[in-house]
N, C-alpha and C positions, 0 to 999 in steps of 0.2 A: 476570334471576331467574324461574327458573320459578315457575310458577303453584301449583306442589305446596309451597312455602314463605311463611310468614306472618312480617313482622315483627312487634316487639313490640306497636305502636300495634295492628295490627290485631287480634293475638291478644286483645288489652284490650278491643277492640271486640267480637268474637265471644263471648267469655266473661263480658260485661258485668260487666267488672272494671277496676280501675285498673292502668296501666303499672306503678307501683312493684308491685302485687302480682304480678303475672306475671314482673316480673324476682327478686323473692323464693321464685316457685315454681320458677324456673329454678336459684336459686342452690342453693335445697334440696335438686335432684334429683329433684322429685315432677313436675315439667315438662321432658321432655327437650328442651334449645336447642343448636342448634352455632352455631358462630361462624363466619360466613361474611363475608368482606372488612371484619374488624373489629367485626362487628354480630350480634348473635344472633338467628337464625333459626328457627323451629319448623316442622316437615314438617308435614302435611296428616294423616300417621298417628299421629304424636307426639299433635297436637293434640286428636284424635278418642278417643284413650285417656284421655289427661287429662281431656277434658268430660265423658266417663261417668264415670271416679270421681268426678270432683268434683259431679256431678249426683247420684249413689249416696251420697256423704259428704253432701250437705243433706239427701236426704230421710231418710237414718237419725238424723241429728240433730235433723231436724222430730219425727220420732217420739219420740225420747228427751225432748223438749223438751214433748211434748204428755201422755207420761206424769211430768212434774215430776221428773225424775230429775236434774235437772242442779243441784241445789241441794247442790253438793259443797264447799260452801264452809263455813269455822269460822263456828258459832253459825247457820247458815240451816236446819238442820235443825226448830229450834222457833219459826221467824219466821213469822208470816201474811203471804205473800208473794202478787201476783197477778202470774206472770209471764207475759211476752206476746213472741211471735214479733217480730223487727224484720228478719229477713234478707231477706223479701221487698220492702222499701224502702230496703234498705241503700244501692244500687248505683243507686238511681233517685230520688233525693230531689227534691221539688219545692218551693218557695220557699212558705212559710207566712205569713200575717198575724200570728200570734203574737208576742208580744213578752217580753221579759226585761231584767232589770238584774243584773249579778255584782257581789256586795258581795264584800269581800275577795279580790278578783279577781285579785291577784298579775299575772302577764306576761297572763294572759287563756287559762287552760287550757279552763276550762268555756264561755267566750265563744265560742273558736274552734269546740269541739264542737259547741255551740249552733246555732253559723252553718254548721256542715256539715250539721246536721238540718234547716235550712232557716227556721230561728228570727230573728227582727230584733231584734239586740241595740239597746238605749236608751240604757247609759249604764254605765260600770263606775266602781268605786270601791277604792281602796286608797291606804294612807300612803307606801308605798316607791316612793321617787322614780325608781330605774331601770327596777323595774316598770311606773309610768306612763310612761314614756318608750317601752320596749317595746310596751306597750299601744296608745298612740298611735299608733306606726308602723304596728302592724298592722290597726287596726281605724278604719273610718271616723266612729264614733259617738263620741259624748263621753265623756271621763274624768275622775271628779274626784279629784284627790291630796290627802290631807289626814286628819288624825285622825276617823275617826267618830264620837268622842264630844265632839267640838266641836260646839257648836249652829249655827256659823256653817257649817261643812263639811256640816253635814246639812242647813240650808237650801238650800246653795249645788245639793245633788245634789237634793233635792225639785223645786226650781225648773227645774234642767235636766231632770229625767224629765219634769214636766208640759210642758213646752215641747216636748221630741222626740216625747212622745206624740202631739201634735197630736189631741188629744181622743179618743184611741183607750184602748181598755183595756191596762191592764199585765196581761200573763197570768202571767208567771214572775217571783220572785226567787229567786236562786238564791246560795249561798254557803258557802264553808266556816270556819266561824269557831274561832278558839283556844279550846282546852276545859281548859288546864293549872291554871285557878283554883278548878275546882269542890272543894268540900271540905265535911265532915260535921259538923253540930251535933245530937248525939241521932239521931234517926231523918230527919232533914230535912235538905236541900242548904242549908249555911248563905250569908249574904249576903256573899260574898266580893268585893272589889272588883275582884280579877282577869277576873269573870263578866261586867264590863260590856260587853265586845265581844259576847258572846253576846247581853244583855239589849236591846244597840242594834240587832242584827238584829232580834231581836222585835217591839221598838218600829216599826223601819221596816216589817214586814210588817204590824202592826197600822194603821200610818197610811196606806199603800200599797193596803190591800187587794189582792192579786193572787190570781188564781184558785188557782195553785199555787205551794208553795215547796219547794225540792230543797236540802237540806244534806248537805253531805259532811265527813268526819273520816276521821281515824285509826280501824283497828279497836280499838285500846286504850279508846276511849272506852267499847266496850259492857261492858268489864269494870270500869270506875273506879267506886269505891264500891260495890262488889256490885250492879252495874247500876243503881243507884240515878239516877246520872247521865242515863242514856237514858230511865229511866221519867219523870225531871223535864222531858227535852224534849219528849216527846212530850206529856205532861199540859199544858204552857205553849201548846203548839201547838195542843191541843183546846180551850183555854180560848178562845183567839184566833179558836176556829171551824174549824180546820183537821183532817178526819181523816188520820190518819198512819199508813204502813206503812214499816217499816226493814228492811234486810237488808245482807249485805254481798257486794260485787260483786268479782271479778277481773278487772283490765284485759285481761288476755291472753285471755279469751273473746270479747274484743269486737275481736280483730286488733290489740292493742297486744303488741307484743314485751316484755314485761315482766309479770313475777308480783308485781304492785301489787294489792293488796287496801285497799278502801276500805269504810266505812259511810255508805249511802247514805238519806239518810230522803227520802220523797215525801208531800207533803200537798197536798189541796185543800178547799177550802170551797164547792164548787158541784156536790157530791154525786155526783162521778165515782169511778171505780175508780183506785187509785193503782197504776199499773202499773211494775215493773221488768223490765227487759229481758231476757229469755232468752239466755244466751250462745250464739252461734251459732258458735264452736269448740271442741271438746273438748279437753282434755290434749294427745292424741297429734297433734292438728293446731295446736299452738300455733306461732305466728311465732318464730322464733329471734334471738338476739343477731347470731349469724354473717349471717343473711339482712338483717338491717337496718343493719347496718354495716360489712359487708365490703368495698364499693367504697371507703368512705372511708379505707382503709388505704394507699390507691395516689394520695391526694392530698395535695400539698404545703399548708405552711400556708395558711390562706386566711382573714383576719380578717374579709371580706365575707360569710363565711357561718359566722362562729363558730367556725371550725375552726383553733383554736390548742394543738397539741399542748405539752405540759408538758414540760421538759426537767429530768430528775432527775441525780442523783449516779451514778456508774458502780456503786458496789455497790447503790444502791436500785433501780437498772434491774434489775440482775441477780436480786435477790430476787425482783421482780415477775415477770420472766421464769420461773423454777422455781416461782413460787407455784402450786401445783392449784387448778384450777379450783372454785368455789365455796366455796374457804377464805378466811381475812382476815390478810394480811399480819402483825397483831399478835395475841397472846395475848390473853384478855380482852376482845376486842372482834369481836363477830358479826357485826356489819354495815358496820362502819366498815374502809375500805381492803381490800375484797372484790373477789376476782375472778370477773367475770359468766362463765356459762358457754356456751361458743360455739355448743353445738348444742341449745340450750333458752332459753326467754325468760331476760332478765336478770335478776338479783337487782333489788330495789327501789333505784331512783335517790334518792338521799338529798338532804337540803338540807346544803349542804356550800359552803365557803369555796376551798377547795383541790382538791377533786375525789377525792374517796374510794372511787370505783368503776373497779377496775381491767381494762385492756382485756385481750381474752382471749387475744390472739396478739403483742401488743406491747409492750415494757418500759416502759412510761406508762401513767398514769390516762388516763380518755376525755375527749376534747374536750367542748366545751358541744354542737357540731353533733351527735356521737356520743349524747351523751344525750338531744338534742332528737327525733332518729331513734327512740331507745327508749322515750320517751313519746309518739311519734307525732304531732309536730308536722311538717306539711309544711315541706321543704327552703327555701319562699320567707318563711318566719316565721323574722323575724331579731331578734335579744335585743341590747338596749342595755345599756350600762353596761361597766365593766371586767369583764375574766374571770370574777373571784370573784363578781361581783355577777351576772353570767348564770348562773354554776353555783347560785348561791341560789335565783334565780328558776325554773330548770329541776327543783329539788329539790322546791320548794314546789307544782310545778303538778300541776294534776289532768290526766291524759292526754285528750288533745283527742276521740279517737276512744271513750274511754269515757263522754265528755259526748255526743257525739253519739248513742250508743248509748240514753242516757237522755232525750235529746231528743226521739228518734223514740217512744219509748215514751211519752213524756206527749202527743206529737200522736197516738198510737191513742187515750188516753183521753179525748179530746175527739170522736174519732169514733166510738167506741163508743156 
């Protein structure tokens, strides 16, 4: 092979990006690759052109970020946000001694992302048995499976955290608590029993006294009870000694091939700035559904990697094939049975039991592995349980790359 051509691994090293990202750039046509002897190769001239384009893109995006014009998501314009660039450390993460626990962790999207950011996991906690099996398979630190409202479960959690910290400080508590229980009585949030999970989170924070808290939730929380719910959360944490900043982050801005918006609360009690990560990809550079899952179209069913295509009735399959991208199969449903766009980031991956995200090119719903790709889980992250339980875990998960961005921003809070 001539020295004028480079393999995928060589290109990744030269550009300081992952091999997967190189393949995605080739698939999208941004980087010109040639198939030689069954493998993609990139010529030196094509690599030089692309490297200049990539460098210019980063410079432009940094200028935009410095002017703080990246807050183009719903509700962000009014937020008091401390944005910080993380792209300088994105591909050169070092290990940190900063520790975290993940409450309501599910399969471990936040945990995976925080570990990608170099943080040290101490313990996870959730009640979902299949998610517990997934978590334990993919992480080496302990996991407590049980109802957080039970004193015995909390006691086991506290004991495990203390033992695993080995005298070190707990730096971060992260969690995405359910929020459907909030309701109003007059002008205040009433004491609804369904709020108990949020209260348990607050109690654990008060008990363990971490430096930082990170809370994740659906964007709809911001408008619940005319914004009173968000105000109460901020007020409760401030009473506990934590200064809090909150805004909405779009996962696609952090190399997740999915338009998934989440409200992110970040707070600390050690007089640091609460930094939210500046998106390093602008909409025109978002990764697409096609770039993330195209290669899986040519892979047969493989239970080992959670790639199990659903078999539909012929008439159902034909309807899916004819459905327009971005549209729902059923009238009256805006997000259920929706066809993902091929040349754009995926629509939001939802919690579901049977698969409600339709493949852009094939007459079927997405497999668990395809959903995992769109959620930015690496291919070696394997989900446990039957297929329907895998899909629920995926729909509930925080995209790891979004969590990685948040983790890197918190590390910068310590360094500033």
